[in-house]
C-alpha positions in Angstrom: -82.9 43.1 -282.7 -81.5 41.3 -285.5 -79.9 38.4 -285.7 -76.7 39.8 -286.8 -76.6 42.0 -283.3 -77.3 39.0 -281.3 -74.4 37.0 -283.0 -72.1 40.2 -282.7 -73.5 40.8 -278.9 -72.1 37.0 -278.2 -69.1 37.0 -280.0 -66.9 39.2 -277.1 -68.7 36.4 -274.5 -68.0 33.8 -276.6 -63.8 34.8 -276.7 -63.9 35.6 -272.8 -65.5 32.3 -272.0 -62.8 30.7 -274.4 -59.7 33.1 -272.7 -61.4 31.6 -269.4 -61.2 28.0 -270.5 -57.9 28.5 -271.8 -56.5 30.2 -268.7 -58.2 27.3 -266.6 -56.5 24.6 -268.9 -53.0 27.2 -268.4 -53.8 26.6 -264.1 -54.3 22.9 -264.2 -51.4 22.5 -266.4 -49.1 24.0 -264.0 -51.1 23.2 -260.9 -50.3 19.6 -262.2 -46.3 20.4 -262.5 -45.9 21.6 -259.1 -47.3 18.8 -257.7 -45.5 16.2 -259.5 -41.9 18.8 -258.1 -43.8 18.3 -254.3 -44.4 14.5 -254.8 -40.6 14.2 -256.2 -39.4 16.5 -253.0 -41.6 14.3 -250.6 -39.8 11.0 -251.2 -37.3 11.0 -248.8 -34.0 9.1 -250.7 -33.4 6.1 -248.5 -29.7 6.5 -247.8 -29.1 5.5 -244.2 -27.1 2.1 -244.1 -29.1 -0.2 -241.7 -27.9 -3.5 -239.8 -30.6 -5.6 -238.8 -31.1 -9.1 -236.9 -33.9 -11.4 -236.6 -34.1 -13.3 -233.8 -36.2 -15.6 -232.2 -37.2 -17.4 -228.0 -40.0 -19.9 -227.5 -40.6 -21.5 -224.1 -37.7 -23.9 -223.9 -35.1 -21.0 -225.2 -33.3 -19.0 -222.9 -33.3 -15.5 -224.0 -33.1 -14.5 -228.2 -31.2 -16.6 -230.6 -30.3 -15.3 -234.3 -33.3 -16.9 -236.4 -32.5 -19.6 -239.3 -32.3 -18.5 -242.7 -30.1 -15.9 -244.6 -33.0 -13.5 -244.6 -32.6 -13.1 -240.7 -29.6 -10.3 -241.5 -28.1 -8.1 -243.2 -27.8 -4.3 -244.2 -30.0 -2.4 -246.2 -31.1 1.3 -247.0 -33.9 2.8 -245.4 -35.2 6.4 -244.0 -35.7 5.0 -240.3 -34.5 2.4 -238.1 -38.4 1.7 -237.2 -39.0 1.3 -240.6 -35.9 -1.6 -241.4 -37.5 -2.9 -238.0 -40.9 -3.2 -239.6 -40.1 -4.5 -242.6 -37.4 -7.2 -242.0 -39.8 -9.0 -239.8 -42.5 -9.1 -241.4 -40.6 -9.8 -244.9 -39.0 -12.9 -242.3 -42.9 -13.8 -241.1 -43.9 -14.0 -244.8 -41.0 -16.3 -245.9 -41.3 -18.7 -242.7 -45.0 -19.0 -243.9 -44.2 -19.4 -247.7 -41.3 -21.7 -246.6 -43.5 -23.9 -244.0 -42.2 -26.9 -244.9 -38.6 -25.8 -244.4 -39.1 -24.7 -240.9 -41.9 -27.0 -239.7 -40.0 -28.6 -236.9 -38.3 -25.0 -235.7 -42.0 -23.6 -235.8 -43.7 -23.7 -232.3 -46.6 -22.8 -231.1 -45.1 -20.2 -228.2 -42.7 -18.9 -231.3 -42.0 -15.2 -230.7 -39.7 -13.4 -233.3 -38.1 -9.7 -233.0 -36.0 -7.5 -235.6 -33.4 -5.3 -234.1 -32.1 -2.4 -236.1 -29.2 -0.3 -236.0 -28.2 2.3 -238.1 -24.7 1.7 -239.3 -23.1 5.2 -238.8 -23.7 5.9 -236.0 -23.1 2.3 -234.1 -19.9 2.4 -236.0 -19.5 5.6 -234.0 -20.3 4.3 -230.9 -18.0 0.8 -231.7 -15.2 3.2 -231.9 -11.9 1.8 -230.9 -13.2 -0.9 -229.3 -13.2 -3.4 -232.4 -11.5 -1.3 -235.4 -11.2 -4.1 -237.7 -14.7 -5.7 -237.2 -17.0 -5.7 -240.2 -20.1 -3.5 -239.6 -23.2 -6.0 -239.0 -25.8 -6.3 -237.0 -23.7 -9.6 -234.9 -20.7 -7.0 -234.7 -23.4 -4.6 -232.8 -25.0 -6.9 -230.5 -22.0 -8.6 -229.1 -20.4 -4.8 -228.6 -23.8 -4.3 -226.6 -24.7 -1.9 -228.1 -28.5 -0.7 -228.2 -30.7 -0.6 -231.0 -31.8 2.0 -233.2 -35.4 0.1 -233.2 -36.7 -2.9 -232.0 -39.7 -5.0 -233.4 -41.4 -7.6 -231.7 -43.8 -10.3 -232.5 -45.6 -12.4 -230.1 -46.8 -15.9 -230.8 -50.7 -15.0 -231.5 -49.5 -12.4 -233.7 -47.6 -14.8 -235.9 -50.2 -17.2 -236.1 -52.2 -14.8 -237.2 -50.0 -13.6 -240.1 -49.2 -17.1 -241.3 -53.4 -17.6 -241.1 -53.0 -21.1 -240.0 -52.3 -23.0 -236.8 -48.6 -23.6 -236.1 -47.1 -27.0 -234.5 -47.7 -27.4 -230.8 
């Protein structure tokens, strides 16, 4: 065998390898595009409206009361009521921790917090004709005794751990 025949014998193999690598590259590109499309489809659109209310109680309070701050109630878009209750309560505790001096007299060691969330459209239907002119809000739904669709509660120990240092006794 001479040098030319060895080169000619390898030529088809080199072309086959190049074609194989080109096919792999095409497949990888198409796979990446398909994965991006699946990711876009898997992300649920947060189009449902939820009303939420953060409340507090402590050993001296009788029952649950609306928590102080403009962050304690409102309406938000989300996928589920559970997500709203969890997210809102975590955000509220973070707000308290970041603004501790504003809430110093209110933060006691027996403080418990809860967030309730209502699916606005469902609660509005349950409200029905009882209060046709009332705005859609967590306070309206609570006053009408419409049960929330999700409730998240934090005990004094959980709040203390989250805030990472003791609150006033």
